[in-house]
C-alpha positions as CSV (number, residue, x, y, z in Angstrom):
1,M,0.0,0.0,0.0
2,V,1.2,3.4,-0.9
3,T,1.9,5.8,2.0
4,L,-0.3,8.9,1.8
5,L,1.5,12.1,2.9
6,P,0.2,15.7,3.3
7,M,0.6,17.6,0.1
8,D,3.5,19.8,1.3
9,K,5.5,16.8,2.5
10,F,4.7,14.9,-0.6
11,I,6.0,17.6,-2.9
12,F,9.1,18.1,-0.7
13,S,9.9,14.4,-0.6
14,F,9.8,14.2,-4.4
15,G,13.0,16.3,-4.6
16,R,14.1,18.1,-7.7
17,M,11.4,18.4,-10.3
18,K,11.3,19.4,-14.0
19,R,8.7,19.1,-16.6
20,V,8.3,15.8,-18.2
21,G,10.7,15.3,-21.1
22,M,11.2,11.5,-20.9
23,D,9.7,9.2,-23.5
24,L,7.9,6.7,-21.4
25,S,6.2,4.8,-24.2
26,I,8.6,1.8,-23.8
27,Y,7.1,1.4,-20.3
28,Y,3.4,1.4,-21.4
29,G,1.4,-1.6,-20.3
30,H,3.3,-2.0,-17.0
31,E,1.4,-1.5,-13.8
32,F,2.1,0.8,-10.9
33,E,0.5,0.9,-7.4
34,C,-1.6,4.1,-7.2
35,A,-2.3,6.3,-4.1
36,C,-6.0,5.4,-4.6
37,G,-5.2,1.9,-3.5
38,F,-5.6,0.2,-6.9
39,N,-3.1,-0.8,-9.6
40,H,-3.1,1.0,-12.9
41,E,-1.3,0.5,-16.2
42,L,0.9,3.3,-17.4
43,D,-0.2,4.4,-20.9
44,D,-0.4,7.4,-23.1
45,N,-3.5,8.6,-21.2
46,T,-1.7,8.7,-17.9
47,E,-1.2,12.3,-16.8
48,L,2.3,13.0,-15.6
49,L,2.8,16.2,-13.7
50,C,6.6,16.3,-13.5
51,Q,9.7,14.1,-13.5
52,G,12.8,13.7,-11.3
53,F,15.8,11.4,-11.5
54,W,14.2,8.2,-12.8
55,K,10.9,9.0,-11.2
56,V,7.6,10.6,-12.3
57,M,4.6,12.1,-10.5
58,A,1.4,10.7,-11.9
59,V,-2.3,11.6,-11.5
60,C,-4.6,8.7,-10.8
61,P,-6.6,7.9,-14.0
62,D,-9.8,7.1,-12.0
63,R,-9.7,9.6,-9.2
64,Q,-8.1,13.0,-10.2
65,D,-7.6,13.9,-6.5
66,H,-4.8,11.3,-6.0
67,I,-1.2,11.8,-7.0
68,T,1.6,9.1,-6.9
69,A,5.4,9.4,-7.0
70,I,6.6,6.4,-9.1
71,K,10.2,5.3,-9.3
72,I,11.3,3.7,-12.6
73,R,13.4,0.7,-11.5
74,M,16.3,-0.1,-13.8
75,F,19.3,-2.5,-13.8
76,L,22.5,-0.8,-15.0
77,M,20.3,1.9,-16.7
78,V,19.6,-0.6,-19.4
79,K,17.0,-3.2,-18.2
80,F,13.6,-2.1,-17.0
81,L,12.7,-3.9,-13.7
82,G,9.3,-2.3,-13.1
83,F,7.7,0.5,-11.2
84,K,7.9,1.1,-7.5
85,S,5.4,3.6,-5.9
86,I,7.3,5.7,-3.4
87,N,4.4,7.6,-1.8
88,G,1.3,9.5,-2.7
89,A,-1.0,12.4,-1.7
90,R,-4.6,13.3,-1.9
91,I,-5.8,16.7,-2.9
92,C,-8.4,17.3,-0.2
93,A,-8.4,21.1,0.3
94,E,-8.2,24.2,-1.8
95,D,-4.7,24.8,-0.4
96,D,-3.5,21.5,-1.7
97,L,-4.8,22.3,-5.2
98,Q,-3.1,25.7,-5.1
99,M,0.3,24.0,-4.1
100,V,0.0,21.8,-7.2
101,K,-0.9,24.7,-9.5
102,I,2.0,26.7,-8.2
103,M,4.4,23.8,-8.6
104,L,3.3,23.2,-12.2
105,H,3.5,27.0,-13.0
106,Y,7.2,27.1,-12.0
107,L,8.1,24.0,-13.9
108,R,7.0,25.4,-17.3
């Protein structure tokens, strides 16, 4: 089960962020554990908010109020080993939504 954090701690725990520039199409079809409690497949409809060093921040495809930090596990930067969900957050207040909007504004 993915650990849910308050939005400010979740954003801080993600570390350095930049807008998504990775081509993740080679990972489509692989599942990740979502903050909503279910597993979802990464595909071209998965909304990614930002990326870090071999990790991405994804919005739940079923419930738009859940965000998950997903680590892309690799062996020697060549072989894909799967996804590991680090933690997640739920947008439950207007302040949380504002934090996400501000974060996205400064990434562009």
